[in-house]
KOLTOR-488331 format. One line per field, with one value per residue: residue number from 1; chain; x, y, z of N, C-alpha, C in turn. Coordinates in steps of 0.001 Angstrom, whole numbers. Example, Ala and Ser with C-alpha at 12.3 -4.5 7.8 and 13.67 -1.06 7.14 Angstrom:
! residues 2
num	1,2
chaine	A,A
n_X	13190,12850
n_Y	-5690,-2250
n_Z	7800,7080
ca_X	12300,13670
ca_Y	-4500,-1060
ca_Z	7800,7140
c_X	13200,12900
c_Y	-3300,30
c_Z	7800,7870
END
This chain:
! residues 411
num	1,2,3,4,5,6,7,8,9,10,11,12,13,14,15,16,17,18,19,20,21,22,23,24,25,26,27,28,29,30,31,32,33,34,35,36,37,38,39,40,41,42,43,44,45,46,47,48,49,50,51,52,53,54,55,56,57,58,59,60,61,62,63,64,65,66,67,68,69,70,71,72,73,74,75,76,77,78,79,80,81,82,83,84,85,86,87,88,89,90,91,92,93,94,95,96,97,98,99,100,101,102,103,104,105,106,107,108,109,110,111,112,113,114,115,116,117,118,119,120,121,122,123,124,125,126,127,128,129,130,131,132,133,134,135,136,137,138,139,140,141,142,143,144,145,146,147,148,149,150,151,152,153,154,155,156,157,158,159,160,161,162,163,164,165,166,167,168,169,170,171,172,173,174,175,176,177,178,179,180,181,182,183,184,185,186,187,188,189,190,191,192,193,194,195,196,197,198,199,200,201,202,203,204,205,206,207,208,209,210,211,212,213,214,215,216,217,218,219,220,221,222,223,224,225,226,227,228,229,230,231,232,233,234,235,236,237,238,239,240,241,242,243,244,245,246,247,248,249,250,251,252,253,254,255,256,257,258,259,260,261,262,263,264,265,266,267,268,269,270,271,272,273,274,275,276,277,278,279,280,281,282,283,284,285,286,287,288,289,290,291,292,293,294,295,296,297,298,299,300,301,302,303,304,305,306,307,308,309,310,311,312,313,314,315,316,317,318,319,320,321,322,323,324,325,326,327,328,329,330,331,332,333,334,335,336,337,338,339,340,341,342,343,344,345,346,347,348,349,350,351,352,353,354,355,356,357,358,359,360,361,362,363,364,365,366,367,368,369,370,371,372,373,374,375,376,377,378,379,380,381,382,383,384,385,386,387,388,389,390,391,392,393,394,395,396,397,398,399,400,401,402,403,404,405,406,407,408,409,410,411
chaine	A,A,A,A,A,A,A,A,A,A,A,A,A,A,A,A,A,A,A,A,A,A,A,A,A,A,A,A,A,A,A,A,A,A,A,A,A,A,A,A,A,A,A,A,A,A,A,A,A,A,A,A,A,A,A,A,A,A,A,A,A,A,A,A,A,A,A,A,A,A,A,A,A,A,A,A,A,A,A,A,A,A,A,A,A,A,A,A,A,A,A,A,A,A,A,A,A,A,A,A,A,A,A,A,A,A,A,A,A,A,A,A,A,A,A,A,A,A,A,A,A,A,A,A,A,A,A,A,A,A,A,A,A,A,A,A,A,A,A,A,A,A,A,A,A,A,A,A,A,A,A,A,A,A,A,A,A,A,A,A,A,A,A,A,A,A,A,A,A,A,A,A,A,A,A,A,A,A,A,A,A,A,A,A,A,A,A,A,A,A,A,A,A,A,A,A,A,A,A,A,A,A,A,A,A,A,A,A,A,A,A,A,A,A,A,A,A,A,A,A,A,A,A,A,A,A,A,A,A,A,A,A,A,A,A,A,A,A,A,A,A,A,A,A,A,A,A,A,A,A,A,A,A,A,A,A,A,A,A,A,A,A,A,A,A,A,A,A,A,A,A,A,A,A,A,A,A,A,A,A,A,A,A,A,A,A,A,A,A,A,A,A,A,A,A,A,A,A,A,A,A,A,A,A,A,A,A,A,A,A,A,A,A,A,A,A,A,A,A,A,A,A,A,A,A,A,A,A,A,A,A,A,A,A,A,A,A,A,A,A,A,A,A,A,A,A,A,A,A,A,A,A,A,A,A,A,A,A,A,A,A,A,A,A,A,A,A,A,A,A,A,A,A,A,A,A,A,A,A,A,A,A,A,A,A,A,A,A,A,A,A,A,A,A,A,A,A,A,A,A,A,A,A,A,A,A,A,A,A,A,A
n_X	50556,49032,47622,45280,45186,45824,44740,46099,47009,46527,48373,50888,50979,51042,53829,55552,55249,56242,58928,60018,59615,61713,61183,61889,61340,58885,57665,58605,56637,54476,54455,54323,51955,50626,48264,48318,50815,52658,54406,54901,54890,57062,59074,59055,59740,62309,63215,63027,64714,67305,70251,72858,73680,71542,72066,71904,69208,68228,69531,68022,65251,65549,66058,63478,61747,62776,61942,59439,58899,58492,59114,61417,61458,62288,62550,62907,65686,67210,67375,68322,71279,72076,72427,74431,76178,76610,77702,80023,80847,81904,81657,78794,77577,78533,76633,74312,74137,74882,72654,70623,71371,70780,67911,67034,67007,68988,68146,65572,62827,64000,66758,68863,68412,68906,71554,73245,73292,74416,76887,77668,77679,79869,81770,81658,82605,85106,85933,87331,87692,85407,83136,84253,83633,81030,80460,81223,79389,77055,77224,75472,73112,73602,73765,74208,74188,75484,78112,78996,78609,80609,83104,83136,83888,86639,87657,87295,89615,91696,92327,93224,93778,92249,90260,89477,89495,87048,85670,86633,85028,82970,79639,77688,77049,77438,76820,77422,79199,81704,82485,83309,85520,86793,87699,88913,91353,92359,92494,94719,97011,97309,96819,96688,95407,92851,92086,91734,89736,87467,87496,86618,83738,82201,82765,81085,78491,77540,76531,78667,78374,77922,79753,81635,82788,84042,85390,87363,88634,91151,92714,93200,94810,97320,98584,99019,97542,96040,94681,92399,91538,90279,88392,86543,85734,84216,82594,81030,79532,78098,76519,74875,76194,75289,77034,78416,80508,81386,82148,84020,86169,87025,87968,90048,91774,92137,93909,96020,96809,98276,96704,95973,94266,92154,90990,90423,88048,86235,85892,84654,82480,80941,77850,77493,79580,81125,82876,84556,84953,86482,88582,89974,90618,92409,93902,95092,95960,98213,99462,100774,102314,101191,101057,99490,96964,96344,95978,94156,91486,91149,90712,88318,86358,86372,85147,82552,81590,82392,83648,87736,89023,91339,92754,92551,93759,96599,97242,97248,98909,101143,101455,102225,104981,106554,106658,107725,106307,106025,104512,101902,101722,102278,100132,97858,98365,98682,95537,94206,93672,93179,91242,89434,89341,90669,92626,96308,97619,100818,101874,100900,102318,104737,104874,105156,107132,109209,108647,109132,111839,112724,112356,114763,114714,115740,116244,113551,112054,113407,112685,110088,109608,111211,108906,106470,103228,103242,105178,107915,108698,111206,110787,110201,112558,114295,113939,114572,117215,118153,117506,119594,121816,121542,121528,123696,124176,125652,126099,123224,122811,124607,123218,120382,121060,121882,119817,118203,119766,119167,116424,116791,117884,116437,114462
n_Y	118941,119673,119785,120550,119493,115933,112673,110627,107847,107756,109877,109044,106914,108154,109457,107132,106061,108636,108480,106151,106559,108546,110928,113273,115913,116311,114028,115080,117471,116481,115069,117266,118197,116381,116309,114871,113264,109736,106939,105885,107562,109315,107147,106699,109012,109404,107259,108654,110749,109276,109540,110098,112687,113967,115145,117297,117832,115178,115216,117433,116403,114201,115723,117283,115407,114197,116464,116245,114383,111958,108692,106369,103375,100146,100363,102750,103286,101426,102586,105033,104434,103022,105621,106714,105392,105656,108065,107776,108280,107770,109029,109669,106984,106172,107783,107113,105195,105430,106721,104681,103143,104860,105184,102323,100403,98516,96904,95758,93973,94422,94144,92596,92977,95828,95886,94625,95788,98143,96999,96166,98595,100048,98420,98537,101213,101040,100837,98713,98050,99085,97983,94947,95370,95670,93159,91477,92727,91739,88630,86710,86850,87312,86021,84438,86696,88601,87472,87245,89903,90915,89286,90429,93186,92609,91711,93928,95502,93675,91652,88673,86971,87716,87575,84749,83651,84535,82930,80077,79670,80041,78324,78021,78554,79979,80252,82986,83391,81809,82756,85420,84175,82924,85414,86856,85529,85245,88025,88782,87723,84811,82346,79058,78825,79960,78425,75696,76658,76870,74012,73272,74694,73654,70524,70473,70496,73081,75274,77018,80553,83748,85498,83731,82670,85148,85855,83784,83950,85718,84162,82185,83910,84525,81855,81651,79627,78405,75891,75768,78159,77659,75996,77741,79045,76943,76883,79321,79391,76856,77821,79563,82267,85433,88357,91798,92707,90200,89288,90898,90373,87924,88292,89692,88342,86003,87395,88191,85536,85054,84575,86127,86095,84784,86627,88645,87286,87277,89508,90599,88903,89902,91391,94326,96819,98433,101167,100034,97588,98197,99170,97131,95531,97145,97614,94634,94354,96021,95072,93080,93958,94652,97076,98214,96895,97324,100232,100207,99200,101194,103337,102258,102514,105316,105706,104798,106491,107026,108211,108362,107528,108146,105729,104104,105688,106056,103435,103401,104611,103925,101722,102747,104032,101854,100204,102076,103873,107103,108874,108458,107981,110753,112250,111049,112015,114830,115174,114610,116830,118653,117774,115674,116953,116741,116605,116160,113390,113150,110263,110137,111760,110938,108527,109485,110974,108675,107889,109531,109550,106848,106954,108167,111147,112939,115597,116980,115627,116073,119231,118976,117555,120206,121588,120833,121628,120720,119453,117764,114559,112124,109887,110420,112267,109910,108343,109631,110088,107535,107253,109060,107735,105409,106667,107765,110786,112474,115144,116300,114507,114813,117319,116483,114463,116109,117767,115504,115012,116984,116560,114261,115330,117071,115234
n_Z	72955,75543,79001,81281,83498,84968,85589,87831,86781,84296,83376,84180,82606,80082,80394,80371,78100,76835,77097,76462,73978,73554,74426,76425,77500,76693,78508,81107,81399,81264,83561,85327,85202,86499,89435,91525,92407,92339,93732,91719,89149,90088,89820,87013,85937,86856,85475,82596,82637,83376,82429,81822,80440,81341,83773,85825,85948,86777,89629,90173,90343,91790,94657,94748,95173,97596,99122,99318,100707,99607,99972,98639,96566,95771,92874,92505,94027,92772,90323,91021,91450,89056,87543,89197,88256,85678,85632,86524,89242,92367,94674,94447,94463,97052,98689,98056,99146,101890,102246,102014,104432,106245,106004,106177,104258,103724,105723,105328,102871,100879,100914,99860,96823,96432,97759,96572,94223,94805,95433,93065,91844,93245,92054,89652,89413,90176,92823,94887,97187,98873,97435,98179,101017,100880,99906,101944,104105,103321,103776,105261,102805,100642,97547,93988,92235,93919,94199,91732,90807,92656,91408,88910,89131,89995,87566,85959,86953,86525,88088,88399,90583,92987,91844,91786,94190,94939,93304,94097,96332,95793,96054,94509,91279,87819,83915,83568,85594,84930,82508,83053,84784,82515,80809,82619,83003,80615,79646,80740,80384,80748,79212,79464,81691,81426,79342,80464,82224,80540,79326,82025,82215,80027,80610,82654,81075,80244,77986,75572,75477,73352,74676,75930,73640,72749,74822,74710,72301,72469,73680,71634,70288,71549,72490,69803,68472,65537,65353,67713,67257,64916,65777,67446,65447,63899,65881,66188,63646,63525,65795,65305,66101,65876,65381,65176,66816,67437,65001,64283,66371,65923,63122,63775,65447,63521,62267,63688,64180,61897,59464,57112,55282,56038,57647,55898,54317,56257,56633,54141,54097,55764,56608,57602,58071,60040,61453,63283,62350,60158,61327,62445,59943,58523,60438,60658,57910,57879,60127,58899,57071,54644,53196,50463,50617,52443,52001,50052,51295,53393,51460,50129,52619,52702,50908,51247,52529,55562,58321,59124,62496,64849,65672,63000,61404,62271,62125,59196,58589,59746,58358,55754,56381,57298,54881,53211,51433,50986,49811,49617,52313,53146,51860,53497,55851,55917,55148,57566,59038,57512,55798,57268,60009,61872,65025,64729,66560,68851,68483,65660,64204,64731,63352,60771,60942,61083,58631,56783,57476,56993,54538,53534,53957,55447,56089,55841,57691,59785,59763,60379,63136,64256,63753,64989,66476,69261,71780,71011,71788,73706,72369,69455,68779,69023,67121,64675,65230,65007,62166,61184,61462,60096,57249,57397,58062,59403,60290,60814,62591,64925,65671,66037,68498,70523,71140,72318,74174,75791,76631,78043,80121,81203,82644
ca_X	49343,48884,46301,45223,45236,45681,44620,47537,47074,46582,49540,52208,51022,52006,55498,56033,55278,57294,60283,60084,60231,62720,60762,61886,60685,57045,56978,58507,55671,53143,54504,54263,50305,49622,48661,48619,52086,52440,55489,55130,54987,58530,59840,58392,60549,63606,63721,63228,66260,68242,71225,74337,73412,70331,72842,71716,67627,68041,69664,66789,63984,65697,65794,62239,61037,63173,61778,57860,58658,58106,59902,61847,61307,63589,62742,63697,67010,68118,67529,69095,72185,72337,72790,75484,77403,76637,78287,81292,81259,82112,81284,77406,77322,78467,75655,72912,74779,74152,70794,70329,71622,69969,66404,66888,66844,69365,67288,63857,62831,64919,68015,69707,68352,69732,72805,73827,73382,75710,78198,77852,78166,81288,82617,81879,83601,86801,86261,86836,87544,84078,82825,84361,82793,79602,80175,80825,77800,75710,77285,74042,71916,74657,73423,74665,74307,76386,79424,79322,79146,82255,84236,83323,84879,87951,87796,87716,90853,92545,92886,92668,93772,91347,88655,89533,89266,85880,84968,86828,84552,81165,78584,76564,77900,76123,78032,78203,80748,82395,82527,84262,86836,87529,88053,90128,92498,92783,92646,96229,97991,97321,96182,96562,93989,91869,91693,91198,88240,86670,86841,85611,82567,82090,82527,79827,77610,77033,77095,79134,77689,78697,80218,82442,83944,84536,86729,88558,89584,92374,93472,93843,96391,98170,98820,99233,96638,95006,93508,91774,90954,89209,87267,85904,85014,83135,81374,79918,78803,77209,75571,74497,76141,75611,77009,78871,81598,82281,82808,85739,87117,87260,88698,91294,91974,92618,94694,97066,97356,98669,95841,95184,93413,90883,90406,89640,87018,85004,85402,83835,81049,80210,76860,77444,80579,81336,83996,85594,85521,87738,89996,90712,91137,93297,95121,95671,97117,99570,100353,101536,103363,100431,100471,98600,95890,95314,95245,92603,90420,91111,89921,87077,85937,86356,84027,81226,81247,82883,84868,88389,89288,92727,93626,92813,95205,97901,97619,97539,100326,102450,101834,103003,106173,107206,106619,108366,105081,106303,103770,100890,101547,102221,98638,97294,99100,97847,94303,93739,93403,92100,89834,88976,88996,91194,93920,97197,98366,102144,101999,100828,103468,106394,104942,105749,108954,109468,108175,110557,113164,113087,112651,116375,114509,116026,116000,112159,111859,113745,111845,108719,109919,110898,107708,105213,102499,103510,106886,108579,109261,112421,110631,110834,114079,115114,113670,115163,118478,118431,117621,120348,122938,121211,121581,125018,123388,126657,125853,121846,123001,124784,121993,119325,121529,121976,118199,117754,120336,118661,115452,117190,118533,115578,113883
ca_Y	118798,120311,119435,121219,118327,114720,111919,110044,106482,108503,110607,107594,105826,109088,109262,106035,106365,109432,108219,105240,107745,109266,112938,113746,117155,115922,113310,116245,118206,115595,114674,118497,118222,115688,117221,113986,112224,108455,106702,105158,108778,109731,106008,107031,110464,109261,106435,109644,111315,108721,109301,111032,113773,114785,115041,118166,117555,113957,115709,118696,115759,113537,116578,117461,114095,114197,117620,116241,113084,110715,107660,105720,101681,99520,100565,104161,102871,100880,103664,106117,103869,103216,107050,106712,104528,105875,109085,107020,108991,106793,109749,109689,105923,106676,108737,106495,103710,105883,106738,103151,102772,105564,104603,101227,99846,97296,95968,95118,92850,94750,94594,92055,93662,97292,95974,93741,96920,99085,96451,96111,100020,100266,97377,99420,102740,100834,100907,97265,98187,99662,96679,93866,95639,95054,91581,90746,92808,90765,87563,86035,86918,87128,85002,84368,87942,89458,86967,87634,91274,91047,89052,91449,94166,92420,91283,95038,95808,92647,91000,86998,86436,88222,86747,83081,83636,84352,82192,79000,79906,79746,76973,77859,79343,79646,80462,84458,83332,81126,83478,86453,83736,82654,86529,87578,84928,85482,89579,88818,86696,83307,81591,78082,78715,80343,77227,75210,76833,76680,73047,72754,74510,72416,69217,70677,70684,74447,75251,78409,81619,84700,86021,82800,82619,86090,85706,82470,84395,86528,82822,81822,84492,84378,80448,81195,78123,78200,74837,76588,79548,77211,75521,78487,79684,76261,76549,80345,78987,75811,77826,80685,83404,86581,89924,92396,92768,89014,88992,92097,89926,86638,88846,90202,86855,85291,88365,88275,84625,85089,84158,87361,85862,84307,87474,89427,86208,87313,91293,90224,88693,90865,92626,95615,96704,99718,101908,98603,96109,98426,99633,95542,95003,97784,96944,93277,94218,97010,94156,91960,95110,94784,98537,98352,96094,98375,101538,99766,99210,102959,104297,101780,103323,106587,106312,104584,107775,106538,108888,107506,107606,107897,104278,103576,106916,105589,101960,103340,106178,102813,100757,103110,103898,100095,99913,102829,104604,108082,109867,108067,108302,111757,112871,110919,112711,116106,114834,114226,118151,119457,116510,115170,118161,115865,117208,115279,113027,112958,109006,110264,112644,109781,107727,110763,111123,107445,107350,110383,109042,105400,107369,109135,112466,113375,117064,117141,114976,117337,120319,118529,117775,121386,123033,120694,122224,119839,119805,116544,113946,111346,109002,111442,112256,108850,107800,110541,109704,106495,107099,109669,106872,104713,107356,108434,112061,112959,116721,116038,113356,115820,118008,115871,114269,117142,117699,114684,114749,118345,116329,113409,116322,117622,114618
ca_Z	73409,76805,79788,83083,85005,84511,86607,88007,86134,82799,83485,84504,81388,79259,81037,80135,76384,75889,77558,75575,72585,73861,74348,77675,77768,76858,79828,82151,81341,81494,85005,86135,84789,87648,90750,92798,91858,93224,93728,89810,88588,90359,89004,85566,85391,86732,84066,81576,82811,84350,81532,81775,80129,82151,85129,86638,86096,87546,90721,90936,90734,93379,95619,94826,95766,99147,99939,99327,101510,98837,100424,97414,96682,95329,91495,92591,94420,91526,88919,91073,91308,87891,87334,89687,87796,84250,85601,87056,90404,93156,95824,94468,95357,98934,99155,97902,99832,103165,102299,102056,105581,107339,105650,106586,102856,103510,106618,104672,101850,99544,100970,98545,95798,96684,98397,95095,93203,95569,95308,91484,90997,93441,91294,88087,89460,90312,94342,95494,98937,99249,96991,99557,102105,100956,99720,103757,104685,102603,104128,105241,102450,99421,96260,92678,91647,94678,93687,90393,90849,92991,90230,87623,89442,89745,86394,85198,87394,85822,89436,88523,91777,94045,91285,91979,95557,95314,92675,94489,97343,95505,95928,92806,89943,86165,82863,83418,86392,84358,81242,83706,85043,81255,80269,83422,82615,78914,79454,81789,79464,81346,78334,80033,82458,80554,78534,81741,82782,79360,79440,82800,82284,78881,81441,83733,80810,80212,76515,75546,74211,72481,75712,76119,72751,72753,76062,74338,71173,72890,74020,70727,69337,72838,72428,68514,68360,64569,65850,68522,66265,63763,66385,68046,64180,63715,66850,65885,62791,64110,66928,64609,66611,64535,66198,64660,67757,67548,63807,64442,67225,65216,62143,64590,65763,62503,61310,64635,64315,60305,58518,56869,54008,56542,57971,54977,54009,57103,56101,53191,53781,56961,55668,58578,58268,60928,61655,64191,61543,59087,62071,62443,58498,58353,61550,60083,56530,58405,60542,57899,55868,53507,52442,49377,50462,53531,51591,49288,52452,53698,50056,50149,53653,52713,49603,51728,53650,56917,58837,60108,63476,65187,65447,61754,60907,62858,61349,57721,58666,60172,57249,54948,56785,57021,53205,52159,50456,51462,49093,49955,53647,53467,51616,54534,56833,55307,55205,58584,59720,56200,55009,58569,60853,63430,65573,64915,67751,68988,67964,64009,64068,65293,61858,59664,60921,60702,57121,56062,57961,56418,52828,53512,53644,56723,56441,55873,59090,60801,59792,60835,63808,64823,63628,65618,67497,70212,71839,70642,73185,73279,70936,67952,68273,68785,65760,63975,65257,63949,60676,60629,61784,58761,56246,57766,58253,60459,61132,61507,63868,66090,66383,67126,69426,71434,71170,72770,75814,76428,77055,79066,81344,82150,83268
c_X	50071,47331,46229,45257,45193,45464,46085,47713,47368,48028,50940,52037,51853,53396,55902,56232,56281,58758,60758,60487,61162,62563,60994,61516,59195,56861,57628,57579,54452,53328,54335,52825,49671,49837,48835,49847,52127,53779,55935,55188,56509,59445,60237,59404,61771,64102,63690,64560,66975,69453,72274,74298,72136,70945,71709,70027,67356,68183,68551,65582,63939,65504,64525,61215,61309,62315,60070,57548,58131,59120,60171,61884,62523,63755,63222,65359,67455,68280,68714,70745,73086,72762,74356,76818,77877,77790,79986,81992,81105,81493,79436,76931,77337,77328,74673,73270,74488,72913,70079,70216,70546,68229,66194,66615,67500,68934,66263,64049,63692,66075,68988,69705,69147,71089,73319,73906,74318,76895,78160,78419,79618,82301,82979,82506,85229,86851,86359,86890,85973,82941,82672,83918,81314,79201,80503,79808,77046,76069,76570,72947,72608,73965,74709,75138,75472,77885,79702,79675,80385,83621,84349,83884,86441,88500,88337,89350,91960,93010,92479,92909,92761,89677,88627,89394,87772,85087,85287,85893,82889,80753,77901,76956,76955,77256,78283,79692,81696,82940,83642,85488,87652,88374,88975,91433,93034,93183,94399,97085,98050,96403,95514,95251,92817,91075,91100,89940,87193,86560,86219,84211,81833,81686,81116,78144,76787,77305,77269,77984,78750,79446,81577,83083,84794,85716,87626,89455,90767,93426,94244,95003,97245,99020,99214,98710,95898,93927,92472,90656,89738,88176,86313,85275,83726,81994,80310,79279,77769,75951,74809,74487,76442,75684,78411,80740,82316,82896,84409,86709,87634,88263,90210,92316,92997,93932,96428,98085,98255,98107,94734,94013,91817,90288,89748,88303,85729,84652,84727,82897,80433,79416,77025,78502,80623,83135,85175,85974,86553,88784,90809,91162,92329,94546,95772,96479,98416,100433,101472,102648,102502,99934,99239,97211,94928,94733,93855,91389,90151,90247,88464,85906,85304,85110,82470,80738,81324,83836,85820,88482,90658,93445,93635,93795,96118,97840,98429,98909,101445,102529,102427,104364,106855,107090,107033,107159,104796,104960,102626,100891,101492,100968,97758,96991,98335,96332,93630,93076,92461,91135,89016,88839,89502,92365,94951,97254,99826,102722,101911,102158,104948,105871,105256,106731,109526,109757,109008,111959,113532,113496,113966,115789,114354,116024,114680,111576,112109,112992,110442,108689,110031,109637,106385,104645,103007,104636,107010,109066,110827,112390,111282,111870,114989,115094,114192,116713,118994,118700,118672,121871,122673,121655,123082,125115,124550,126244,124028,122163,123641,123758,120675,119370,121614,120812,117709,118533,119566,117273,115734,117801,117607,114194,113712
c_Y	118980,119962,120191,120685,116977,113684,111191,108714,106982,109138,109367,107443,106780,109190,108333,105851,107309,109188,106952,105433,108101,110820,113197,115039,117023,115327,114129,116633,117832,115208,116020,118766,117323,115806,116137,112806,111205,108315,105918,106660,109327,108527,106085,108378,110245,108185,107908,110126,110992,108137,110785,112493,114819,114891,115984,117902,116732,114461,116425,117329,114856,114393,117317,116289,113991,115159,116977,114686,111670,109514,106462,103825,101167,99402,102060,103729,102606,102068,104984,105410,103516,104642,107069,106270,105032,107478,108843,107584,108174,107682,109543,108302,105428,107157,107958,105404,104679,106355,105433,102490,103346,105308,102847,100433,98528,96292,94981,94269,93050,94639,93949,92645,95121,96737,95127,94669,97888,98386,96328,97633,100755,99476,98414,100628,102503,100890,99320,97218,98230,98070,95471,94201,95238,93835,91257,91305,92206,88905,86664,85897,86964,85782,85115,85881,88837,88765,87121,89073,91469,90771,90173,92394,94096,92198,92750,95486,94944,91915,89346,86527,86646,87446,85264,82798,83652,83423,80566,78814,79621,78471,77030,79039,79412,80391,81940,84375,82775,81834,84531,85807,83816,83920,86989,87309,85228,87112,89594,87879,85339,82369,79960,77714,79127,79384,76276,75195,76670,75007,72345,73303,73787,70970,69873,70697,71847,74532,76857,79280,82544,85117,85139,82833,83767,86128,84715,82943,85154,85050,82539,82410,84520,82866,80614,79772,78468,76908,75256,77791,78693,76570,76290,79008,78533,76703,78113,79902,77958,76384,78906,82074,84234,87914,90525,92602,91030,88688,89846,91445,88759,87327,89375,88908,86287,86399,88191,86381,84334,84529,84985,87071,85191,85535,88356,88510,86710,88935,91225,89886,89264,91613,93514,96090,98057,99924,101214,98141,96771,98798,98023,95218,95686,97497,96064,93254,95026,96009,93461,92678,94739,96076,98695,97608,97102,99777,101575,99862,100590,103710,103551,102536,104714,106935,105742,105658,107937,106993,108146,108377,107966,106902,103784,104806,106433,104453,102338,104141,104935,101898,101255,103413,102658,99583,101222,103850,106134,108879,109827,108385,109795,112673,112050,111716,114639,115908,114807,115587,118990,118761,116404,116141,117746,116713,116060,114839,113012,111275,109233,110910,111932,108840,108131,110606,110329,107301,108465,109930,107811,105921,108150,110789,113285,115203,117392,116606,115967,118598,119916,118374,119167,122295,122434,121571,121936,119739,118130,115546,112958,110443,109402,111957,111212,108076,108388,110270,108868,106389,107997,109118,106241,105135,108394,110189,112660,114227,116603,115234,113899,116695,117222,114894,114652,117644,116532,114205,115938,117768,114959,114039,117113,117048,114501
c_Z	75033,77742,80920,83959,84406,85669,86638,86953,84668,82506,83207,82999,80171,79111,80426,78498,75564,76149,76922,73897,72331,73988,75840,78200,78093,78018,80776,82286,81358,83055,85568,85773,86047,88798,91807,92387,92903,92860,91675,88982,88559,89596,87865,85073,85912,85999,83219,81661,83335,83274,82075,81550,80292,83319,86305,86930,86878,89147,91091,91562,92245,94406,96118,95651,97188,99941,100168,100134,100870,99238,99030,97773,96031,93923,91644,92925,93122,90472,89355,91027,90219,87549,87703,88874,86159,84599,86306,88260,91808,94639,95915,94954,96585,99231,98897,99035,101329,103202,102939,103697,106811,106996,106001,105281,102956,104790,106333,103641,100973,99400,99869,97491,95838,97139,97236,94281,93662,95130,93777,90936,91950,92606,89908,88191,90091,92050,94795,96897,99590,98508,97840,100410,102214,100937,101361,104667,104311,102919,104116,104124,101086,98306,95202,91981,92360,94332,92231,89880,91518,91773,89309,87988,89603,88295,85614,85659,86942,87095,88990,89601,93032,93269,91516,93168,95860,94417,93414,95382,97349,95479,94851,91687,88779,85261,82935,84503,85559,82941,81991,84119,83932,80875,81421,83325,81493,78917,80444,81248,80266,80618,78566,80986,82379,79864,79412,82169,81493,79490,80475,82725,81148,79682,82535,82688,80120,78632,76482,74697,73596,73385,75867,75050,72371,73611,75789,73178,71296,73335,72988,70010,70545,72821,70611,67981,66853,64695,66689,67757,65230,64228,67001,66544,63694,64465,66808,64761,63122,65062,66549,65173,65922,65651,65572,65503,67957,66052,63892,65309,66446,63775,62665,64926,64833,61921,62159,64778,62622,59399,58302,55988,54718,57380,57005,54289,55023,56961,55403,53159,55222,55775,56653,58695,59111,60760,62755,63370,60456,59798,61746,61147,58198,59219,61106,58904,57276,59483,60299,57025,54774,53201,51662,49587,51778,53332,50777,50425,52708,52778,50358,51251,53769,51671,49845,52749,54741,57243,59495,61398,63638,65038,63955,61098,61058,62121,59986,57603,58597,59144,56285,54928,56755,55620,52398,51174,51091,50886,49557,51455,53802,52796,52864,55891,56956,55207,56348,59100,58319,55778,56205,59371,62297,63631,65448,66094,67923,68160,66297,63766,64102,63816,60873,59840,60703,59087,56387,55929,56959,54762,52594,53450,55277,57141,56625,57137,59980,61088,60233,62315,64853,64913,63999,66438,68983,70489,71798,71848,72638,72334,69385,67436,68218,67341,64645,63906,64661,62709,60530,60679,60279,57625,55900,57178,59555,61169,61694,62611,65128,66519,66849,68321,70855,72205,72410,74498,76472,77252,78424,80740,81982,82709,84813
END
């Protein structure tokens, strides 16, 4: 459908409609038909192209808008900042930050909104030096969002000390704040502190949500606390928290706590099994040396038409290696490229070398290492050397040891 011209209001509505339906080219065509584009027109078209895959088009539109001297408002600025984050390009965030300073956006009534967005963008791009400077610049205006954004940045870097400094100085907190703090301590192997914070948020009358429980599940595995894990599971059921990511995390936690039967029940009851859930279940069985069960889940996944990824393939090869299932492991190994069209990784080659070596097939393992399309590392030769010792293959042992010495000498 084409129009000789469009009135601005109708054109803007059409751009919004096409954008929501995912028709970016149609949105752009409509935009070009509007003779008098207003700020809503520009914001709508930026929204249409504000994804990473439309990088060049978005930049072209931005330059066009600046050439015709349309002054961005807070909506425009926020869209541009989100786009910079999607590219993970901190230099682009710096550009929009400089533009905000030049145009006085950080001194106007939208200063806090734009300032918080810039701070958050720096945090997500991992530049905490600039995020912290922005935080200091907003000292008189900062709010809960400002503090949460900075804490989130420190969480992303695993810096629980810096996160706690900001947290301790906050006069106002919300559940997001507490979730971030529980998460950063859990992810940095500080389960006692994470659990203490969890109890503190409950004492304040806050109701844990899905994110809270997701943050707490690693604590259960770090403390090997089946009791705490059962409490989390019970809370999930009572609170009707339904989410596939939460199910996978719970399954993984049960497997790591040694309750593989409970993990399988969660797997069975899940209505929407995806690749991540299959990976968690296969990994759980592999962790417990239950290769037969892992192979069954793997076979079931393939029958459903779900293609494996490298994580699943590594887990299943490792399971076969540790239980001596040489033939099954080799069959999967050769299927990676032939059937699934994936390039084998060095870790997967190491699994197969270990598989052959454990089975006493030293000459095959040696031939495989020598024929690799990528250079074998010290771990591969070390695995083979250990197998030579176990199976008393003295001659092969000398050859492998020489290869290992060469690698060490070249470091």
